VMD Tcl script that builds the backbone (N, CA, C; Angstrom):
set m [mol new atoms 384]
animate dup $m
set s [atomselect $m all]
$s set {name element resname resid chain x y z} {
  {N N UNK 1 A -5.144 -0.880 7.117}
  {CA C UNK 1 A -3.765 -1.054 6.186}
  {C C UNK 1 A -3.874 0.620 5.887}
  {N N UNK 2 A -3.002 1.405 5.656}
  {CA C UNK 2 A -2.669 2.372 5.565}
  {C C UNK 2 A -1.943 2.418 4.238}
  {N N UNK 3 A -2.760 3.382 3.532}
  {CA C UNK 3 A -1.818 3.782 1.685}
  {C C UNK 3 A -0.859 5.151 2.216}
  {N N UNK 4 A 0.219 5.155 1.932}
  {CA C UNK 4 A 0.860 6.204 2.337}
  {C C UNK 4 A 1.623 6.043 1.000}
  {N N UNK 5 A 1.499 7.469 -0.092}
  {CA C UNK 5 A 2.265 7.913 -1.101}
  {C C UNK 5 A 3.890 8.133 -0.531}
  {N N UNK 6 A 4.842 7.793 -1.442}
  {CA C UNK 6 A 6.656 8.265 -0.790}
  {C C UNK 6 A 6.593 9.150 -2.120}
  {N N UNK 7 A 7.446 10.176 -1.286}
  {CA C UNK 7 A 8.407 11.572 -1.817}
  {C C UNK 7 A 9.523 11.041 -2.265}
  {N N UNK 8 A 10.333 11.983 -2.395}
  {CA C UNK 8 A 11.664 11.514 -2.381}
  {C C UNK 8 A 12.763 11.862 -1.388}
  {N N UNK 9 A 13.626 11.060 -0.856}
  {CA C UNK 9 A 14.538 11.209 0.229}
  {C C UNK 9 A 15.318 11.783 0.433}
  {N N UNK 10 A 15.791 12.519 -0.215}
  {CA C UNK 10 A 16.914 13.370 -0.054}
  {C C UNK 10 A 17.379 13.991 1.596}
  {N N UNK 11 A 16.365 14.028 2.185}
  {CA C UNK 11 A 16.610 14.820 3.530}
  {C C UNK 11 A 16.475 13.652 4.614}
  {N N UNK 12 A 16.671 12.464 4.090}
  {CA C UNK 12 A 16.525 11.356 4.450}
  {C C UNK 12 A 17.841 10.843 4.992}
  {N N UNK 13 A 18.110 10.272 6.549}
  {CA C UNK 13 A 19.538 9.218 6.367}
  {C C UNK 13 A 19.595 7.767 5.976}
  {N N UNK 14 A 20.831 7.088 5.619}
  {CA C UNK 14 A 20.418 5.785 4.719}
  {C C UNK 14 A 19.519 4.963 5.399}
  {N N UNK 15 A 20.186 5.084 7.186}
  {CA C UNK 15 A 18.989 4.072 7.663}
  {C C UNK 15 A 17.649 4.091 7.666}
  {N N UNK 16 A 16.724 5.151 7.451}
  {CA C UNK 16 A 15.847 5.636 7.308}
  {C C UNK 16 A 15.450 6.415 5.765}
  {N N UNK 17 A 15.809 5.958 4.878}
  {CA C UNK 17 A 15.826 6.290 3.350}
  {C C UNK 17 A 14.686 7.076 2.392}
  {N N UNK 18 A 14.000 6.381 3.100}
  {CA C UNK 18 A 11.792 6.904 2.196}
  {C C UNK 18 A 11.342 7.843 3.387}
  {N N UNK 19 A 11.122 8.639 2.277}
  {CA C UNK 19 A 9.995 9.948 2.958}
  {C C UNK 19 A 8.634 9.374 2.800}
  {N N UNK 20 A 7.941 9.483 3.850}
  {CA C UNK 20 A 6.630 9.676 3.385}
  {C C UNK 20 A 5.532 10.651 4.091}
  {N N UNK 21 A 4.383 10.990 2.891}
  {CA C UNK 21 A 4.084 12.019 3.178}
  {C C UNK 21 A 2.558 11.221 3.573}
  {N N UNK 22 A 1.536 12.336 4.097}
  {CA C UNK 22 A 0.218 11.271 4.582}
  {C C UNK 22 A -0.714 12.562 3.662}
  {N N UNK 23 A -0.975 12.089 2.258}
  {CA C UNK 23 A -1.399 13.076 1.078}
  {C C UNK 23 A -1.165 13.257 -0.192}
  {N N UNK 24 A -1.597 13.730 -1.092}
  {CA C UNK 24 A -0.886 14.196 -2.344}
  {C C UNK 24 A -0.882 15.693 -1.498}
  {N N UNK 25 A 0.533 16.224 -2.231}
  {CA C UNK 25 A 0.882 17.091 -2.068}
  {C C UNK 25 A 0.886 18.162 -0.588}
  {N N UNK 26 A 1.062 16.790 0.544}
  {CA C UNK 26 A 1.470 17.003 1.776}
  {C C UNK 26 A 2.992 18.161 1.862}
  {N N UNK 27 A 3.443 19.024 2.934}
  {CA C UNK 27 A 4.521 19.723 2.533}
  {C C UNK 27 A 5.469 19.040 3.493}
  {N N UNK 28 A 5.101 17.864 4.567}
  {CA C UNK 28 A 5.990 17.379 5.264}
  {C C UNK 28 A 5.616 16.079 5.362}
  {N N UNK 29 A 6.692 15.157 6.274}
  {CA C UNK 29 A 6.746 13.834 5.667}
  {C C UNK 29 A 7.350 13.456 7.143}
  {N N UNK 30 A 7.660 12.414 7.034}
  {CA C UNK 30 A 8.392 11.677 7.930}
  {C C UNK 30 A 9.406 10.696 7.524}
  {N N UNK 31 A 10.768 10.095 7.523}
  {CA C UNK 31 A 11.802 9.106 7.338}
  {C C UNK 31 A 11.385 7.887 7.772}
  {N N UNK 32 A 11.379 7.348 7.099}
  {CA C UNK 32 A 11.501 5.737 7.332}
  {C C UNK 32 A 11.921 4.374 6.686}
  {N N UNK 33 A 11.860 3.408 7.105}
  {CA C UNK 33 A 12.247 2.021 6.715}
  {C C UNK 33 A 11.871 1.309 6.004}
  {N N UNK 34 A 12.026 0.704 4.826}
  {CA C UNK 34 A 11.015 -0.187 4.343}
  {C C UNK 34 A 11.325 -1.512 4.980}
  {N N UNK 35 A 9.993 -2.152 5.097}
  {CA C UNK 35 A 10.033 -3.256 5.795}
  {C C UNK 35 A 10.148 -4.804 4.625}
  {N N UNK 36 A 9.388 -4.032 3.276}
  {CA C UNK 36 A 9.199 -5.656 2.551}
  {C C UNK 36 A 9.445 -4.494 1.317}
  {N N UNK 37 A 10.094 -5.035 0.462}
  {CA C UNK 37 A 10.901 -4.864 -0.736}
  {C C UNK 37 A 10.688 -5.375 -1.878}
  {N N UNK 38 A 9.604 -5.436 -2.502}
  {CA C UNK 38 A 9.759 -6.602 -3.640}
  {C C UNK 38 A 8.822 -7.834 -3.776}
  {N N UNK 39 A 8.208 -7.293 -2.268}
  {CA C UNK 39 A 7.202 -8.678 -2.048}
  {C C UNK 39 A 6.096 -9.290 -3.104}
  {N N UNK 40 A 5.728 -10.387 -2.700}
  {CA C UNK 40 A 4.464 -10.746 -3.289}
  {C C UNK 40 A 3.473 -11.364 -2.512}
  {N N UNK 41 A 1.967 -11.368 -2.841}
  {CA C UNK 41 A 1.440 -11.539 -2.399}
  {C C UNK 41 A -0.340 -11.812 -2.846}
  {N N UNK 42 A -1.253 -12.084 -2.128}
  {CA C UNK 42 A -2.352 -11.997 -2.555}
  {C C UNK 42 A -3.436 -11.854 -1.224}
  {N N UNK 43 A -4.139 -10.831 -1.998}
  {CA C UNK 43 A -5.176 -9.945 -1.157}
  {C C UNK 43 A -6.424 -10.934 -0.956}
  {N N UNK 44 A -7.096 -10.672 0.148}
  {CA C UNK 44 A -8.122 -11.784 0.840}
  {C C UNK 44 A -9.444 -11.318 0.302}
  {N N UNK 45 A -10.619 -12.167 0.370}
  {CA C UNK 45 A -11.370 -11.653 -0.169}
  {C C UNK 45 A -12.411 -10.052 -0.156}
  {N N UNK 46 A -11.603 -9.654 1.307}
  {CA C UNK 46 A -12.025 -8.048 1.494}
  {C C UNK 46 A -11.165 -7.331 0.996}
  {N N UNK 47 A -10.144 -7.664 -0.239}
  {CA C UNK 47 A -9.664 -7.120 -0.411}
  {C C UNK 47 A -7.599 -6.291 0.637}
  {N N UNK 48 A -7.672 -6.819 1.286}
  {CA C UNK 48 A -6.840 -6.831 2.648}
  {C C UNK 48 A -5.504 -7.322 2.341}
  {N N UNK 49 A -4.568 -6.727 2.437}
  {CA C UNK 49 A -3.160 -7.552 2.044}
  {C C UNK 49 A -2.468 -8.061 3.492}
  {N N UNK 50 A -2.784 -9.326 3.767}
  {CA C UNK 50 A -2.023 -9.496 5.240}
  {C C UNK 50 A -0.477 -10.057 5.257}
  {N N UNK 51 A 0.146 -9.359 6.176}
  {CA C UNK 51 A 1.423 -9.077 6.256}
  {C C UNK 51 A 1.887 -10.775 6.053}
  {N N UNK 52 A 1.100 -11.455 6.747}
  {CA C UNK 52 A 1.531 -13.041 6.859}
  {C C UNK 52 A 1.386 -13.717 5.406}
  {N N UNK 53 A 1.173 -13.469 4.682}
  {CA C UNK 53 A 0.801 -13.596 3.207}
  {C C UNK 53 A 1.834 -13.363 2.709}
  {N N UNK 54 A 2.788 -12.369 2.471}
  {CA C UNK 54 A 4.089 -11.721 1.961}
  {C C UNK 54 A 5.100 -12.637 1.910}
  {N N UNK 55 A 5.711 -13.091 0.679}
  {CA C UNK 55 A 6.476 -13.498 0.495}
  {C C UNK 55 A 7.940 -12.640 -0.415}
  {N N UNK 56 A 9.015 -12.805 0.277}
  {CA C UNK 56 A 9.729 -12.889 1.280}
  {C C UNK 56 A 9.021 -12.558 2.409}
  {N N UNK 57 A 9.464 -12.871 3.725}
  {CA C UNK 57 A 8.505 -12.301 5.104}
  {C C UNK 57 A 9.011 -11.444 5.294}
  {N N UNK 58 A 8.009 -10.259 5.611}
  {CA C UNK 58 A 8.132 -8.556 5.669}
  {C C UNK 58 A 9.638 -8.594 6.747}
  {N N UNK 59 A 10.219 -7.828 6.807}
  {CA C UNK 59 A 11.476 -7.813 7.991}
  {C C UNK 59 A 10.826 -6.858 9.203}
  {N N UNK 60 A 10.414 -7.027 10.056}
  {CA C UNK 60 A 9.714 -6.213 10.894}
  {C C UNK 60 A 10.169 -5.430 11.883}
  {N N UNK 61 A 11.443 -6.086 11.862}
  {CA C UNK 61 A 12.807 -6.199 12.788}
  {C C UNK 61 A 13.600 -4.602 12.112}
  {N N UNK 62 A 13.370 -4.233 10.464}
  {CA C UNK 62 A 13.547 -3.095 10.116}
  {C C UNK 62 A 12.820 -1.632 10.703}
  {N N UNK 63 A 11.986 -2.203 11.383}
  {CA C UNK 63 A 10.976 -0.836 11.903}
  {C C UNK 63 A 11.228 -0.322 13.185}
  {N N UNK 64 A 11.906 -2.336 13.955}
  {CA C UNK 64 A 12.234 -1.725 15.255}
  {C C UNK 64 A 13.869 -0.906 15.426}
  {N N UNK 65 A 13.884 -1.573 14.573}
  {CA C UNK 65 A 15.553 -0.838 14.644}
  {C C UNK 65 A 15.695 0.337 14.195}
  {N N UNK 66 A 14.962 0.816 13.264}
  {CA C UNK 66 A 14.580 2.203 12.749}
  {C C UNK 66 A 14.788 3.139 13.520}
  {N N UNK 67 A 13.695 3.210 14.904}
  {CA C UNK 67 A 12.551 3.532 15.972}
  {C C UNK 67 A 13.613 3.785 16.812}
  {N N UNK 68 A 13.326 5.713 16.993}
  {CA C UNK 68 A 13.969 5.955 17.932}
  {C C UNK 68 A 13.065 6.501 19.136}
  {N N UNK 69 A 11.777 6.171 19.218}
  {CA C UNK 69 A 10.846 7.370 19.539}
  {C C UNK 69 A 10.629 7.018 21.195}
  {N N UNK 70 A 11.407 5.934 21.316}
  {CA C UNK 70 A 11.285 5.019 23.132}
  {C C UNK 70 A 9.548 4.872 23.321}
  {N N UNK 71 A 9.154 5.191 24.123}
  {CA C UNK 71 A 7.930 4.586 24.558}
  {C C UNK 71 A 6.323 5.605 23.716}
  {N N UNK 72 A 6.536 6.534 22.992}
  {CA C UNK 72 A 6.205 7.465 22.483}
  {C C UNK 72 A 5.818 6.670 20.989}
  {N N UNK 73 A 4.815 5.873 20.810}
  {CA C UNK 73 A 4.249 5.179 19.815}
  {C C UNK 73 A 5.181 4.215 19.600}
  {N N UNK 74 A 4.633 2.976 18.847}
  {CA C UNK 74 A 5.216 1.946 18.247}
  {C C UNK 74 A 5.283 1.747 17.136}
  {N N UNK 75 A 6.429 1.033 16.607}
  {CA C UNK 75 A 7.248 1.049 15.300}
  {C C UNK 75 A 6.292 -0.605 14.547}
  {N N UNK 76 A 5.698 -0.061 13.346}
  {CA C UNK 76 A 4.779 -1.107 13.203}
  {C C UNK 76 A 4.972 -1.053 11.117}
  {N N UNK 77 A 5.215 -2.389 10.902}
  {CA C UNK 77 A 5.098 -2.512 9.593}
  {C C UNK 77 A 4.018 -2.643 8.427}
  {N N UNK 78 A 3.548 -1.088 7.972}
  {CA C UNK 78 A 2.103 -1.351 7.506}
  {C C UNK 78 A 1.820 -0.113 6.555}
  {N N UNK 79 A 2.985 0.607 5.918}
  {CA C UNK 79 A 2.559 1.488 5.475}
  {C C UNK 79 A 2.673 1.383 3.438}
  {N N UNK 80 A 1.451 0.546 3.097}
  {CA C UNK 80 A 1.669 0.127 1.434}
  {C C UNK 80 A 2.470 1.565 0.626}
  {N N UNK 81 A 2.989 1.613 -0.078}
  {CA C UNK 81 A 3.221 2.443 -0.817}
  {C C UNK 81 A 3.461 2.400 -2.032}
  {N N UNK 82 A 3.254 0.867 -2.935}
  {CA C UNK 82 A 3.919 0.531 -4.308}
  {C C UNK 82 A 3.548 -1.187 -4.368}
  {N N UNK 83 A 2.308 -1.296 -5.169}
  {CA C UNK 83 A 1.821 -2.945 -5.567}
  {C C UNK 83 A 1.948 -3.037 -7.019}
  {N N UNK 84 A 2.232 -3.925 -7.750}
  {CA C UNK 84 A 1.886 -3.975 -8.600}
  {C C UNK 84 A 0.807 -5.328 -9.146}
  {N N UNK 85 A -0.183 -5.003 -9.836}
  {CA C UNK 85 A -0.497 -4.167 -10.657}
  {C C UNK 85 A -0.542 -2.659 -9.546}
  {N N UNK 86 A -0.743 -1.698 -9.826}
  {CA C UNK 86 A -1.044 -0.679 -9.001}
  {C C UNK 86 A -2.800 -0.064 -8.931}
  {N N UNK 87 A -3.138 -0.867 -7.805}
  {CA C UNK 87 A -4.606 -0.819 -7.882}
  {C C UNK 87 A -4.967 0.205 -6.151}
  {N N UNK 88 A -6.072 1.077 -6.203}
  {CA C UNK 88 A -5.831 2.024 -5.238}
  {C C UNK 88 A -7.457 2.152 -4.898}
  {N N UNK 89 A -8.201 1.349 -4.100}
  {CA C UNK 89 A -7.858 0.651 -3.041}
  {C C UNK 89 A -7.465 -0.951 -3.836}
  {N N UNK 90 A -6.686 -1.537 -2.931}
  {CA C UNK 90 A -6.556 -2.912 -3.694}
  {C C UNK 90 A -7.848 -3.702 -3.489}
  {N N UNK 91 A -7.528 -5.082 -4.543}
  {CA C UNK 91 A -8.454 -5.581 -5.501}
  {C C UNK 91 A -8.560 -6.470 -4.612}
  {N N UNK 92 A -10.174 -7.096 -4.269}
  {CA C UNK 92 A -10.089 -8.266 -3.595}
  {C C UNK 92 A -9.857 -9.465 -4.628}
  {N N UNK 93 A -8.706 -10.870 -3.448}
  {CA C UNK 93 A -8.713 -11.683 -4.321}
  {C C UNK 93 A -8.073 -11.900 -5.203}
  {N N UNK 94 A -6.760 -10.719 -5.140}
  {CA C UNK 94 A -5.349 -10.056 -6.380}
  {C C UNK 94 A -4.368 -11.169 -6.144}
  {N N UNK 95 A -3.444 -11.238 -7.185}
  {CA C UNK 95 A -2.013 -11.333 -6.814}
  {C C UNK 95 A -1.222 -10.316 -7.193}
  {N N UNK 96 A -0.628 -9.789 -6.063}
  {CA C UNK 96 A 0.529 -8.232 -6.172}
  {C C UNK 96 A 1.883 -8.971 -6.501}
  {N N UNK 97 A 2.707 -8.292 -7.104}
  {CA C UNK 97 A 4.004 -8.474 -6.561}
  {C C UNK 97 A 4.512 -6.798 -6.628}
  {N N UNK 98 A 5.884 -6.941 -6.899}
  {CA C UNK 98 A 6.732 -5.919 -6.341}
  {C C UNK 98 A 6.183 -4.681 -5.072}
  {N N UNK 99 A 6.075 -5.354 -4.185}
  {CA C UNK 99 A 5.286 -4.951 -3.504}
  {C C UNK 99 A 6.342 -4.171 -2.391}
  {N N UNK 100 A 6.126 -3.013 -1.231}
  {CA C UNK 100 A 6.275 -2.077 -1.276}
  {C C UNK 100 A 6.266 -1.509 -0.011}
  {N N UNK 101 A 6.120 -1.473 1.599}
  {CA C UNK 101 A 5.899 -1.229 2.654}
  {C C UNK 101 A 6.825 -0.671 3.128}
  {N N UNK 102 A 6.307 0.283 3.583}
  {CA C UNK 102 A 7.444 1.167 4.498}
  {C C UNK 102 A 6.814 0.703 6.263}
  {N N UNK 103 A 7.937 1.483 7.504}
  {CA C UNK 103 A 7.519 1.293 8.693}
  {C C UNK 103 A 6.489 2.598 9.183}
  {N N UNK 104 A 5.671 2.423 9.820}
  {CA C UNK 104 A 5.188 3.904 10.330}
  {C C UNK 104 A 4.982 3.986 11.950}
  {N N UNK 105 A 4.626 4.530 12.631}
  {CA C UNK 105 A 4.632 4.871 13.872}
  {C C UNK 105 A 3.501 4.912 14.654}
  {N N UNK 106 A 2.804 3.688 15.206}
  {CA C UNK 106 A 1.243 3.899 15.685}
  {C C UNK 106 A 1.639 4.343 17.133}
  {N N UNK 107 A -0.021 4.853 17.080}
  {CA C UNK 107 A 0.135 5.443 18.750}
  {C C UNK 107 A 0.028 4.960 19.784}
  {N N UNK 108 A 0.956 5.513 20.708}
  {CA C UNK 108 A 1.163 4.735 22.065}
  {C C UNK 108 A 0.263 4.701 22.611}
  {N N UNK 109 A 0.318 4.436 24.077}
  {CA C UNK 109 A -0.703 4.165 25.034}
  {C C UNK 109 A -1.236 5.480 25.283}
  {N N UNK 110 A -2.221 6.153 25.181}
  {CA C UNK 110 A -2.213 7.405 25.805}
  {C C UNK 110 A -2.545 8.189 24.250}
  {N N UNK 111 A -2.626 7.888 23.497}
  {CA C UNK 111 A -2.450 8.227 22.038}
  {C C UNK 111 A -1.247 9.315 22.359}
  {N N UNK 112 A -0.263 8.732 22.657}
  {CA C UNK 112 A 1.140 9.062 22.546}
  {C C UNK 112 A 1.671 9.372 21.598}
  {N N UNK 113 A 2.710 9.994 20.847}
  {CA C UNK 113 A 3.259 9.937 19.431}
  {C C UNK 113 A 4.954 10.933 19.579}
  {N N UNK 114 A 5.903 10.133 19.204}
  {CA C UNK 114 A 6.991 11.151 18.939}
  {C C UNK 114 A 6.799 12.203 18.727}
  {N N UNK 115 A 7.912 13.231 18.986}
  {CA C UNK 115 A 7.900 14.942 19.237}
  {C C UNK 115 A 7.773 15.016 17.376}
  {N N UNK 116 A 6.648 16.019 17.044}
  {CA C UNK 116 A 6.494 16.584 15.723}
  {C C UNK 116 A 5.697 15.550 15.212}
  {N N UNK 117 A 5.456 14.447 15.766}
  {CA C UNK 117 A 3.899 14.077 15.409}
  {C C UNK 117 A 3.011 13.790 15.910}
  {N N UNK 118 A 1.619 13.441 15.294}
  {CA C UNK 118 A -0.264 13.620 16.225}
  {C C UNK 118 A -0.309 12.449 16.202}
  {N N UNK 119 A -1.254 11.606 17.078}
  {CA C UNK 119 A -2.078 10.610 16.705}
  {C C UNK 119 A -2.945 11.105 15.798}
  {N N UNK 120 A -3.444 10.137 14.547}
  {CA C UNK 120 A -4.393 10.519 14.224}
  {C C UNK 120 A -5.195 9.346 14.814}
  {N N UNK 121 A -6.281 9.384 14.998}
  {CA C UNK 121 A -6.993 8.922 15.538}
  {C C UNK 121 A -7.754 7.175 14.984}
  {N N UNK 122 A -8.304 8.017 13.712}
  {CA C UNK 122 A -8.851 7.381 12.875}
  {C C UNK 122 A -7.870 6.342 12.573}
  {N N UNK 123 A -6.636 6.766 11.955}
  {CA C UNK 123 A -5.541 5.576 11.057}
  {C C UNK 123 A -4.870 4.911 12.373}
  {N N UNK 124 A -5.254 5.118 13.622}
  {CA C UNK 124 A -4.019 4.792 14.883}
  {C C UNK 124 A -2.293 4.896 14.211}
  {N N UNK 125 A -2.485 5.810 14.158}
  {CA C UNK 125 A -0.871 6.004 13.083}
  {C C UNK 125 A -0.079 7.351 13.385}
  {N N UNK 126 A 0.987 8.057 13.779}
  {CA C UNK 126 A 1.119 8.920 14.530}
  {C C UNK 126 A 2.206 9.787 12.867}
  {N N UNK 127 A 1.061 10.760 12.804}
  {CA C UNK 127 A 1.266 11.587 11.522}
  {C C UNK 127 A 2.047 12.790 11.545}
  {N N UNK 128 A 2.514 13.480 10.629}
  {CA C UNK 128 A 2.773 14.814 10.831}
  {C C UNK 128 A 1.846 16.036 10.618}
}
mol reanalyze $m
mol bondsrecalc $m
mol representation Tube
mol addrep $m
C-alpha cells in the first residue's frame, strides 16, 4: 500500500482533481481521481487495509476511466490519502472511517511508465 499526501489541485482538470505528491515538500506531483471517498473499513492483523473490506466498494473504474497512458503503466486504486483516525502507519485490527484513496499508476511491463513519470521499483508505482 502506498501512503501519499494530497496537495491542492488547482492545476488539475475536473476529471482528475486530486494532486498527489510523493513526500513532504515535494515540488512535483500528478493529477489523480479518487476511487474511494468517505469509505469505512477495518485493517487486518498486520495493519493492511484491503480494498475488498471497504464499504462502499471502491470505484476501481474511476482509475481506468481517468488513465490515458496507454500500455505505459497500469491504473490502480492504491494511494491512501486520508483516514479517521489519522494513523501513519495504519494500526492493526482498527476500524477506519472517512477513508480516501486515489488512483495511481503501477509500473507496466518492463517497468514502463507514462511520460514524465519513472518506475519506483520499491513501490512498483510510476512517480514524478
